[in-house]
GUDO-258784 format. One line per field, with one value per residue: residue number from 1; chain; x, y, z of N, C-alpha, C, O in turn. Coordinates in steps of 0.001 Angstrom, whole numbers. Layout:
GUDO-258784
pos	NUM; ...
unit	A; ...
n.c1	X; ...
n.c2	Y; ...
n.c3	Z; ...
ca.c1	X; ...
ca.c2	Y; ...
ca.c3	Z; ...
c.c1	X; ...
c.c2	Y; ...
c.c3	Z; ...
o.c1	X; ...
o.c2	Y; ...
o.c3	Z; ...
end
This chain:
GUDO-258784
pos	1; 2; 3; 4; 5; 6; 7; 8; 9; 10; 11; 12; 13; 14; 15; 16; 17; 18; 19; 20; 21; 22; 23; 24; 25; 26; 27; 28; 29; 30; 31; 32; 33; 34; 35; 36; 37; 38; 39; 40; 41; 42; 43; 44; 45; 46; 47; 48; 49; 50; 51; 52; 53; 54; 55; 56; 57; 58; 59; 60; 61; 62; 63; 64; 65; 66; 67; 68; 69; 70; 71; 72; 73; 74; 75; 76; 77; 78; 79; 80; 81; 82; 83; 84; 85; 86; 87; 88; 89; 90; 91; 92; 93; 94; 95; 96; 97; 98; 99; 100; 101; 102; 103; 104; 105; 106; 107; 108; 109; 110; 111; 112; 113; 114; 115; 116; 117; 118; 119; 120; 121; 122; 123; 124; 125; 126; 127; 128; 129; 130; 131; 132; 133; 134; 135; 136; 137; 138; 139; 140; 141; 142; 143; 144; 145; 146; 147; 148; 149; 150; 151; 152; 153; 154; 155; 156; 157; 158; 159; 160; 161; 162; 163; 164; 165; 166; 167; 168; 169; 170; 171; 172; 173; 174; 175; 176; 177; 178; 179; 180; 181; 182; 183; 184; 185; 186; 187; 188; 189; 190; 191; 192; 193; 194; 195; 196; 197; 198; 199; 200; 201
unit	A; A; A; A; A; A; A; A; A; A; A; A; A; A; A; A; A; A; A; A; A; A; A; A; A; A; A; A; A; A; A; A; A; A; A; A; A; A; A; A; A; A; A; A; A; A; A; A; A; A; A; A; A; A; A; A; A; A; A; A; A; A; A; A; A; A; A; A; A; A; A; A; A; A; A; A; A; A; A; A; A; A; A; A; A; A; A; A; A; A; A; A; A; A; A; A; A; A; A; A; A; A; A; A; A; A; A; A; A; A; A; A; A; A; A; A; A; A; A; A; A; A; A; A; A; A; A; A; A; A; A; A; A; A; A; A; A; A; A; A; A; A; A; A; A; A; A; A; A; A; A; A; A; A; A; A; A; A; A; A; A; A; A; A; A; A; A; A; A; A; A; A; A; A; A; A; A; A; A; A; A; A; A; A; A; A; A; A; A; A; A; A; A; A; A; A; A; A; A; A; A
n.c1	62892; 65432; 67843; 70160; 70824; 70333; 70276; 68233; 65706; 64894; 63099; 63658; 66340; 69512; 71847; 70797; 69619; 71888; 73336; 71636; 71880; 74050; 75445; 74249; 75014; 73038; 70841; 68756; 65545; 63132; 61766; 62114; 60360; 61206; 63461; 66002; 68061; 69363; 71323; 74164; 75838; 74586; 72368; 69588; 66008; 64538; 65159; 66724; 66139; 68599; 70496; 73203; 73420; 74163; 72488; 70985; 70663; 68149; 66398; 66804; 65885; 63126; 62431; 62914; 61207; 58649; 56221; 56857; 59807; 61521; 64235; 67128; 68897; 72415; 75226; 77211; 80725; 82266; 81009; 81218; 82576; 85465; 86196; 84929; 86459; 88869; 88104; 87447; 89944; 91567; 90015; 90637; 92814; 91923; 91143; 88349; 87019; 87807; 86565; 83775; 82052; 79753; 79708; 78522; 75889; 75043; 75429; 73455; 71189; 71821; 72096; 69689; 69573; 71149; 70905; 72193; 72978; 75558; 76588; 75376; 76580; 79227; 79136; 78507; 80747; 82860; 82239; 82286; 84948; 86385; 85481; 86714; 89256; 88453; 87539; 89960; 91317; 89845; 90601; 93307; 93848; 95817; 97934; 97972; 96735; 95981; 94608; 91935; 91052; 90538; 88079; 84563; 81409; 79661; 81522; 83131; 81361; 80883; 83489; 83943; 81963; 82804; 85332; 84756; 83341; 85385; 87146; 85555; 85331; 88033; 88460; 86659; 87745; 90153; 89593; 87566; 86771; 85162; 84340; 83567; 80671; 78603; 75173; 72331; 70212; 71511; 73064; 71050; 69818; 71796; 71887; 69324; 69519; 71483; 70150; 68086; 69503; 70533; 68148; 67493; 69480
n.c2	43071; 45011; 44324; 45559; 48280; 51712; 54777; 56489; 56697; 53377; 50664; 48002; 47844; 46605; 48083; 50551; 49922; 49201; 51603; 53394; 52491; 53692; 55776; 58935; 62170; 63990; 66329; 66301; 67639; 67868; 66731; 63300; 60706; 57995; 57160; 57495; 55686; 55671; 57514; 56914; 58361; 59690; 59086; 59310; 59024; 59996; 61379; 64433; 67767; 69130; 67186; 65440; 62980; 59925; 58439; 55815; 56548; 56023; 56192; 58786; 60229; 59721; 60774; 63453; 64614; 65518; 68143; 69162; 68397; 65671; 65351; 67195; 66877; 66631; 67237; 64419; 64043; 63560; 64943; 67535; 70928; 70915; 68405; 68641; 70611; 69255; 67381; 69126; 70171; 68011; 65498; 63031; 62081; 61195; 58664; 57269; 55116; 54972; 57201; 56603; 53593; 53717; 56259; 57983; 57033; 57346; 60107; 61006; 60789; 62335; 64914; 66318; 67351; 69502; 72778; 74663; 73337; 72469; 69919; 68504; 69729; 69001; 66211; 65918; 67203; 65598; 63081; 63630; 64425; 62141; 60244; 60091; 59146; 56701; 55376; 55267; 53534; 51211; 50611; 50190; 48307; 46680; 48259; 49484; 47772; 48258; 50615; 50186; 49680; 52106; 52953; 53683; 51923; 52436; 53351; 51103; 49276; 50530; 50459; 47666; 46934; 48460; 47378; 44688; 45093; 46163; 43973; 42166; 43527; 43542; 40789; 40238; 41830; 40552; 37841; 37772; 37162; 38397; 40811; 44256; 45575; 47900; 48322; 47051; 48868; 51340; 51392; 51356; 53756; 55605; 55186; 56065; 58716; 59590; 59239; 61133; 63505; 63431; 63723; 66319; 67683
n.c3	84557; 85896; 88361; 88878; 88262; 89290; 90262; 90708; 93194; 93829; 94524; 93970; 93381; 94036; 94350; 95083; 97526; 99068; 98952; 100288; 102844; 103904; 106461; 107553; 108729; 111087; 112791; 115616; 115500; 116881; 120018; 120418; 121522; 123690; 122282; 123137; 123352; 120945; 121080; 122448; 124109; 126142; 128933; 128583; 128313; 126169; 122900; 122586; 121221; 119004; 119336; 117937; 115475; 113657; 111153; 109116; 105620; 104379; 106535; 107511; 105305; 105410; 107936; 107647; 105825; 106405; 107247; 109744; 110379; 111946; 112093; 111010; 108174; 107391; 105211; 104333; 105068; 102753; 100769; 101408; 101437; 101543; 100455; 98012; 96812; 96443; 94501; 92435; 91855; 90838; 89719; 88625; 89997; 92380; 94749; 94404; 95391; 98051; 99042; 98855; 98273; 96832; 95494; 93470; 93413; 96103; 96263; 94492; 96009; 98253; 97262; 97358; 99874; 99791; 99405; 97838; 95591; 95115; 95437; 93367; 91110; 91597; 91372; 88628; 87454; 88396; 87267; 84475; 84172; 84900; 83116; 80551; 81255; 82211; 79887; 78503; 80178; 79755; 77158; 77480; 79567; 80603; 81222; 83801; 86152; 88788; 88941; 88642; 91154; 92270; 91508; 91771; 92271; 90035; 88087; 87856; 86699; 84237; 83241; 83035; 81158; 78930; 78538; 77893; 75518; 73966; 73825; 72409; 69975; 69168; 68876; 66802; 64729; 64419; 63851; 61947; 58595; 56889; 54513; 54807; 53524; 51741; 52589; 50754; 50691; 51004; 48659; 46674; 47321; 46638; 43875; 43108; 43840; 42052; 39634; 39887; 39893; 37291; 35875; 36475; 35177
ca.c1	63215; 66848; 68160; 71518; 71055; 69332; 70493; 67054; 65180; 64393; 62864; 64182; 67754; 70437; 72740; 70051; 69466; 73176; 73706; 70814; 72285; 75138; 75013; 74256; 74912; 71835; 70545; 67365; 64845; 62075; 61928; 61627; 60165; 61642; 64540; 67259; 69097; 70096; 72462; 74781; 76664; 73788; 71474; 68234; 64972; 64106; 66147; 66450; 66490; 70002; 71376; 73823; 73378; 74376; 71450; 70965; 70065; 66724; 65650; 66906; 64997; 61736; 62229; 63145; 60345; 57342; 56152; 57638; 60780; 62086; 65694; 67656; 70072; 73611; 75987; 78364; 81974; 82813; 80325; 81378; 83391; 86879; 86302; 84538; 87613; 89832; 87592; 87554; 91365; 91955; 89149; 91244; 93839; 91255; 90708; 86925; 86603; 88009; 85523; 82567; 81865; 78611; 79869; 77512; 74556; 74753; 75340; 72182; 70208; 72268; 72034; 68459; 69800; 72043; 70103; 73015; 73204; 76995; 76807; 74962; 77632; 80431; 78919; 78636; 82137; 83690; 81967; 82778; 86417; 86937; 84958; 87728; 90267; 87816; 87560; 91369; 91627; 89201; 91399; 94675; 93694; 97017; 98972; 97999; 95514; 95618; 93753; 90546; 90714; 90172; 86785; 83380; 80611; 79216; 82681; 83568; 80428; 81174; 84780; 83782; 81194; 83652; 86424; 84192; 83038; 86666; 87655; 84731; 85722; 89362; 88290; 86003; 88698; 91236; 89132; 86563; 87251; 84110; 84601; 82441; 80068; 77447; 73880; 71583; 69417; 72414; 73428; 69871; 69584; 72780; 71457; 68169; 69997; 72188; 69137; 67386; 70418; 70580; 66878; 67534; 70396
ca.c2	44095; 44939; 44491; 46088; 49700; 52550; 56203; 57196; 55737; 52184; 49666; 46699; 47936; 46246; 49225; 51573; 49432; 49308; 53012; 54068; 52017; 54558; 56661; 60365; 62988; 64813; 66862; 66113; 68930; 67808; 65643; 61996; 59933; 56604; 56848; 57941; 54661; 55933; 58359; 56204; 59250; 60130; 58036; 59856; 58168; 60605; 62133; 65849; 68626; 69541; 66020; 65023; 61537; 59387; 57447; 55377; 57519; 55747; 56655; 60250; 60736; 59654; 61632; 64863; 65045; 66030; 69597; 69382; 67300; 65221; 65557; 68041; 66174; 67372; 66543; 63608; 64803; 63402; 65875; 68898; 71834; 70514; 67292; 69135; 71330; 68228; 66832; 70168; 70349; 66909; 64358; 61777; 61636; 60806; 57279; 57427; 53945; 55297; 58157; 55803; 52562; 54160; 57713; 58633; 56585; 58047; 61527; 61304; 60938; 63392; 66252; 67042; 68024; 70635; 73829; 75415; 72464; 72251; 68470; 68157; 70191; 68200; 64879; 66039; 67523; 64427; 62030; 64059; 64454; 60789; 59352; 59874; 58253; 55388; 54770; 54951; 52328; 50067; 50306; 49812; 47824; 45984; 49222; 49652; 47120; 48738; 51793; 49747; 49680; 53470; 53271; 53331; 50864; 52857; 53387; 49723; 48679; 51132; 49933; 46259; 46901; 48994; 46422; 43536; 45536; 46308; 42634; 41594; 44195; 43033; 39411; 40291; 42363; 39574; 36548; 37869; 37220; 39023; 42201; 45145; 46093; 48782; 47640; 47256; 50082; 52476; 51357; 51769; 55180; 56345; 55088; 56938; 60093; 59868; 59354; 62401; 64578; 63368; 64266; 67769; 68224
ca.c3	85537; 86244; 89780; 88995; 88089; 89925; 90034; 91203; 94181; 93163; 95563; 93576; 93026; 95108; 94544; 95810; 98900; 99745; 99061; 101298; 104168; 104381; 107550; 107237; 109949; 111190; 114115; 116021; 115503; 117898; 120983; 119939; 122747; 123836; 121338; 123728; 123181; 119696; 121438; 123580; 124937; 127298; 129429; 128622; 127729; 124914; 122115; 122746; 120083; 118944; 119427; 116674; 115266; 112312; 110887; 107707; 104704; 104151; 107704; 107518; 104246; 105879; 109106; 107326; 104728; 106829; 107471; 110970; 110339; 113221; 112029; 109937; 107637; 107002; 104167; 104754; 104866; 101399; 99865; 101913; 100612; 101465; 99509; 96692; 96264; 96001; 93249; 91410; 91501; 89938; 90047; 88153; 90943; 93625; 94920; 94683; 96172; 99461; 99419; 99069; 97261; 96029; 95499; 92626; 93850; 97361; 95952; 93829; 97089; 99161; 96643; 97701; 101156; 99517; 98774; 96885; 94426; 94909; 95321; 92008; 90201; 91859; 90789; 87175; 87116; 88687; 86286; 83162; 84195; 85033; 82081; 79507; 81838; 82311; 78558; 78223; 80954; 79095; 75969; 77870; 80942; 81060; 81577; 85250; 86661; 90132; 88825; 88790; 92577; 92673; 90916; 92552; 91648; 88700; 87195; 87614; 85743; 82941; 82797; 82632; 79902; 77853; 78314; 77182; 74150; 73271; 73560; 71332; 68734; 68806; 68397; 65501; 63756; 64227; 63335; 60891; 57212; 56107; 54129; 55088; 52299; 51934; 52533; 49507; 50820; 50756; 47230; 45920; 47580; 45826; 42462; 42949; 43922; 40789; 38574; 40100; 39453; 35830; 35392; 36621; 34154
c.c1	64669; 67031; 69491; 71569; 69970; 69510; 69210; 66461; 64469; 64306; 63542; 65682; 68644; 71407; 72062; 69891; 70766; 73599; 72925; 71043; 73405; 74599; 75230; 74167; 73647; 71690; 69059; 66705; 63768; 62360; 61316; 61570; 60647; 62729; 65902; 68401; 69887; 71305; 73149; 75600; 75914; 72824; 70052; 67251; 64570; 65282; 65771; 66821; 67945; 70987; 71904; 73866; 73850; 73389; 71515; 70205; 68571; 65874; 65652; 65965; 63549; 61480; 62337; 62173; 59016; 57380; 56924; 58661; 61344; 63593; 66031; 68924; 71206; 74339; 77065; 79666; 82517; 82131; 80436; 82444; 84831; 87081; 85888; 85685; 88674; 89396; 87664; 88996; 91823; 91178; 89780; 92268; 93243; 90919; 89247; 86386; 86761; 87007; 84253; 82453; 80726; 78603; 78772; 76104; 74142; 74572; 74030; 71047; 70540; 72039; 70760; 68557; 70636; 71284; 70889; 73307; 74691; 77307; 76477; 76057; 78901; 80314; 79101; 80085; 83040; 83498; 82529; 84296; 86998; 86520; 86001; 88820; 89734; 87847; 88993; 91794; 91056; 89983; 92781; 94691; 94944; 98093; 99090; 96728; 95070; 94671; 92282; 90093; 90323; 88796; 85639; 82544; 80170; 80376; 83185; 82662; 80682; 82483; 84629; 83023; 82047; 84768; 85923; 83891; 84325; 87243; 86878; 85105; 87074; 89281; 87676; 86961; 89785; 90760; 88182; 87215; 86241; 84483; 83349; 81953; 78884; 76163; 73182; 70767; 70257; 72777; 72262; 69578; 70531; 72386; 70297; 68580; 70678; 71194; 68383; 68223; 70485; 69287; 66868; 68413; 69772
c.c2	43928; 45163; 45190; 47606; 50516; 53994; 57010; 56221; 54576; 51054; 48334; 46714; 47592; 47382; 50306; 51178; 49605; 50766; 53712; 53514; 52883; 55519; 58116; 61154; 63835; 65317; 66703; 67484; 68997; 66675; 64361; 61065; 58490; 56188; 57295; 56957; 54848; 56829; 57758; 57105; 59785; 59020; 58576; 58940; 58668; 61264; 63603; 66642; 69092; 68391; 65645; 63512; 61193; 58249; 57009; 56378; 57294; 56264; 58185; 60860; 60763; 60646; 63117; 65422; 65652; 67551; 69994; 68252; 66959; 65418; 66479; 67394; 67137; 66573; 65657; 64314; 64678; 64294; 67318; 69649; 71373; 69397; 67719; 69878; 70363; 67668; 67852; 70311; 69271; 65656; 63029; 61217; 61085; 59315; 57324; 56269; 54202; 56330; 57405; 54796; 52942; 55686; 58410; 58281; 57309; 59537; 61911; 61431; 62159; 64781; 67012; 67719; 69292; 71701; 74593; 74617; 72251; 70768; 68003; 68516; 69359; 66810; 64912; 66274; 66300; 63346; 62399; 64000; 63049; 59858; 59062; 58931; 56826; 54659; 54423; 53683; 51083; 49645; 49774; 49285; 47147; 46951; 49399; 49062; 47633; 49938; 51412; 49795; 51065; 53868; 52913; 52325; 51227; 52811; 51979; 49021; 49214; 50590; 48508; 46133; 47365; 48015; 45203; 43891; 45660; 44936; 41955; 42210; 43687; 41625; 39401; 40790; 41350; 38331; 36642; 37984; 37920; 40461; 43033; 45741; 46988; 47980; 47968; 48543; 51321; 52550; 51846; 53257; 56035; 56340; 56042; 58407; 60508; 60073; 60684; 63573; 64619; 63940; 65783; 68407; 68088
c.c3	85966; 87740; 89969; 89118; 88773; 89498; 90045; 92215; 93503; 94182; 95252; 93241; 94214; 95400; 95374; 97277; 99673; 99948; 100169; 102703; 104762; 105440; 107183; 108551; 109926; 112620; 114396; 116144; 116588; 118864; 120426; 121142; 122607; 122837; 121858; 123554; 121885; 119936; 122661; 124507; 126153; 127683; 129569; 127897; 126337; 124202; 122161; 121495; 120160; 119043; 118043; 116600; 113862; 112123; 109434; 106841; 104516; 105308; 107783; 106478; 104715; 107014; 108794; 106287; 105152; 107018; 108725; 111070; 111721; 113266; 110867; 109397; 107300; 105933; 104802; 104359; 103444; 100374; 100345; 101126; 100455; 100442; 98100; 96013; 95743; 94647; 92113; 90934; 90527; 90319; 89671; 89145; 92237; 93612; 95365; 95523; 97666; 99953; 99785; 97937; 96310; 95951; 94700; 93075; 95126; 97109; 95303; 94849; 97952; 98577; 96986; 99074; 100989; 98731; 97708; 95609; 94118; 94724; 93913; 90998; 90357; 91250; 89270; 86765; 87289; 87627; 84914; 83100; 84161; 83898; 80999; 80007; 81907; 80971; 78127; 78949; 80278; 77858; 76332; 79306; 81477; 81540; 83086; 85859; 88025; 90075; 88994; 90238; 93082; 92171; 91858; 91745; 90231; 87710; 86891; 86605; 84342; 82380; 82274; 81319; 78722; 77512; 77529; 75723; 73334; 72911; 72433; 69987; 68251; 68233; 67011; 64422; 63419; 63490; 62148; 59519; 56301; 55774; 54374; 53777; 52637; 51805; 51218; 49536; 50509; 49275; 46371; 46092; 46745; 44350; 42195; 42947; 42612; 39656; 38688; 39621; 37923; 35227; 35438; 35551; 32784
o.c1	65088; 66446; 69919; 72271; 68819; 68957; 69130; 66695; 63555; 65328; 63953; 66230; 68544; 71753; 72677; 70017; 70759; 74154; 73481; 70458; 73677; 73474; 76243; 73333; 73238; 72327; 68218; 67232; 63519; 63120; 60156; 62597; 60512; 62902; 66845; 69571; 70957; 72207; 72765; 76015; 76535; 72505; 69388; 67620; 64296; 66268; 64650; 67730; 68454; 72187; 71133; 74294; 73927; 73434; 72039; 69225; 67800; 64752; 64628; 65326; 62825; 60430; 61902; 62294; 58323; 58445; 57569; 58424; 61603; 64169; 65310; 69937; 70979; 74099; 77760; 79684; 83170; 82599; 79827; 83121; 85376; 88026; 86427; 85863; 89305; 90221; 87914; 89244; 92410; 91630; 89507; 92556; 93966; 90470; 88953; 85421; 85959; 86639; 83724; 82728; 80721; 77611; 78149; 75226; 73028; 73673; 73530; 70052; 69650; 71811; 70747; 67725; 70807; 71048; 70295; 73832; 75047; 78189; 77207; 76413; 79571; 81274; 79763; 80592; 83877; 84469; 83173; 84867; 87988; 87122; 86154; 89258; 90471; 88146; 89215; 92535; 91701; 90032; 93364; 95453; 95115; 99055; 100204; 95748; 93906; 94002; 91476; 88903; 89827; 88375; 85732; 82944; 80292; 80225; 83620; 83136; 80695; 82580; 85128; 83387; 82026; 85113; 86594; 84148; 84355; 87771; 87460; 85187; 87250; 89938; 88111; 86993; 90274; 91451; 88018; 88105; 86448; 84890; 82226; 82723; 78252; 76084; 73407; 70646; 69789; 72798; 72450; 69151; 70129; 72528; 70283; 68072; 70483; 71364; 68075; 67708; 70493; 69332; 66312; 68142; 70378
o.c2	42837; 46080; 45398; 48148; 50086; 54406; 58086; 55017; 54773; 50550; 47618; 45682; 48212; 47625; 50903; 52020; 50098; 51118; 54528; 54019; 52821; 56009; 58485; 60839; 64333; 64806; 66939; 68379; 70064; 65759; 64337; 60688; 57862; 54998; 57453; 57339; 54261; 56899; 58055; 56665; 60281; 58140; 58320; 58188; 57872; 61653; 63981; 66239; 69407; 68589; 65546; 62843; 62058; 57238; 57741; 56979; 58253; 56724; 58799; 61880; 61722; 61288; 63951; 66584; 66245; 68165; 71042; 67261; 67837; 65625; 66534; 67364; 68301; 65377; 66099; 65098; 65605; 64406; 68219; 69084; 71429; 69437; 67221; 69790; 70623; 67500; 67488; 70546; 69587; 64856; 62010; 60020; 60571; 58775; 57405; 56426; 53720; 56342; 57554; 55115; 52550; 56327; 59342; 59144; 57824; 60162; 63014; 62105; 62921; 65732; 68240; 68563; 70061; 71545; 75116; 75173; 71896; 70407; 67201; 67708; 69047; 66290; 64047; 65629; 66008; 62764; 61576; 63576; 62797; 58799; 57916; 58034; 55864; 53466; 53409; 52862; 50036; 48459; 48995; 49761; 47048; 46538; 49459; 49780; 47467; 50241; 52229; 49933; 51195; 55006; 51967; 51927; 50408; 52285; 51705; 48263; 48455; 50297; 48180; 45327; 46756; 47839; 44741; 43102; 45307; 44757; 41257; 41508; 43427; 41302; 38648; 40239; 41293; 37827; 35665; 38809; 38019; 41228; 42571; 46334; 46845; 47058; 49029; 49229; 52241; 53635; 52648; 53934; 57066; 57347; 56744; 59220; 61621; 60961; 61297; 64515; 65695; 64577; 66445; 69511; 68483
o.c3	86353; 88315; 91105; 89972; 88840; 88478; 89454; 92103; 92702; 94647; 96165; 92853; 95273; 96556; 96258; 98165; 100801; 100989; 100904; 103661; 105961; 105347; 106590; 109399; 108877; 113541; 113529; 116806; 117149; 118547; 120015; 121705; 121556; 122573; 121082; 123600; 121725; 119100; 123792; 125580; 127094; 126883; 130573; 126995; 125438; 124828; 121822; 120770; 121235; 118855; 117089; 117540; 112990; 112824; 108594; 107282; 104495; 105094; 108083; 106734; 104447; 107051; 109588; 105901; 104326; 106956; 108758; 111760; 112543; 114334; 109870; 110096; 106969; 105769; 105717; 103410; 102965; 99240; 99768; 100267; 99353; 99653; 97113; 94798; 94719; 93749; 90964; 89751; 89493; 91139; 90305; 89134; 93089; 92600; 96557; 96270; 98466; 101128; 100886; 96780; 95143; 96299; 95207; 93112; 95221; 97671; 95524; 94584; 98334; 99325; 96912; 99407; 101935; 97533; 96766; 94645; 92994; 93945; 93331; 90140; 89373; 90681; 88697; 85847; 86435; 87143; 84264; 82095; 83474; 83719; 80577; 79287; 81690; 80918; 77467; 78409; 80236; 77533; 75577; 80147; 82692; 82186; 83606; 86059; 88393; 91063; 89440; 90522; 94202; 92380; 92640; 90651; 89320; 86607; 85773; 85760; 83374; 81188; 81198; 80463; 77652; 76344; 76606; 74814; 72155; 71813; 71602; 68979; 67061; 67244; 66140; 63322; 62290; 62605; 61417; 59313; 55092; 56646; 54174; 53021; 53683; 50995; 50635; 48521; 49839; 48694; 45457; 45157; 46205; 43657; 41184; 42175; 42123; 38821; 37666; 39018; 37325; 34174; 34562; 35078; 31788
end
């Protein structure tokens, strides 16, 4: 069982646990008794409808799923229209690490709060746009090492895996004296194909 990767709700994923700790803005839909202390701006015993709060994502998900939801979740600012427009303009120029350390992981949870599916489209566009740059970085990591600091957790893992694979390939190409030969199965298949053609002629 892997503890590293998630990208769907996963009880055993450390990334999922950390991502769902992020605070999400929401508004209280019904009176919640004895929870007034969650809103330090007023000294009321109960949380009143219309109160704006920021709660951990895992809690907002639970409170907003019932038929009569206690809170109505809102999109965090990094997934709102202004930030989506920045990513559409040039996703490669954005310091995604400053947006959120778990930009894609958090977005995969947040997208269900977005009825228009704009968050979903933004996540796909951002990843596709930045993926080529990520692979270029893995091939030429010495050109600008500071660029790694602009990557979120998913991109850093992909970069590290690609970089290690590239280093292994370079080492093999440099040190290996073995010539690459076709497998016996391929050679035999070619012989059989040639014999079949000769039979037809």
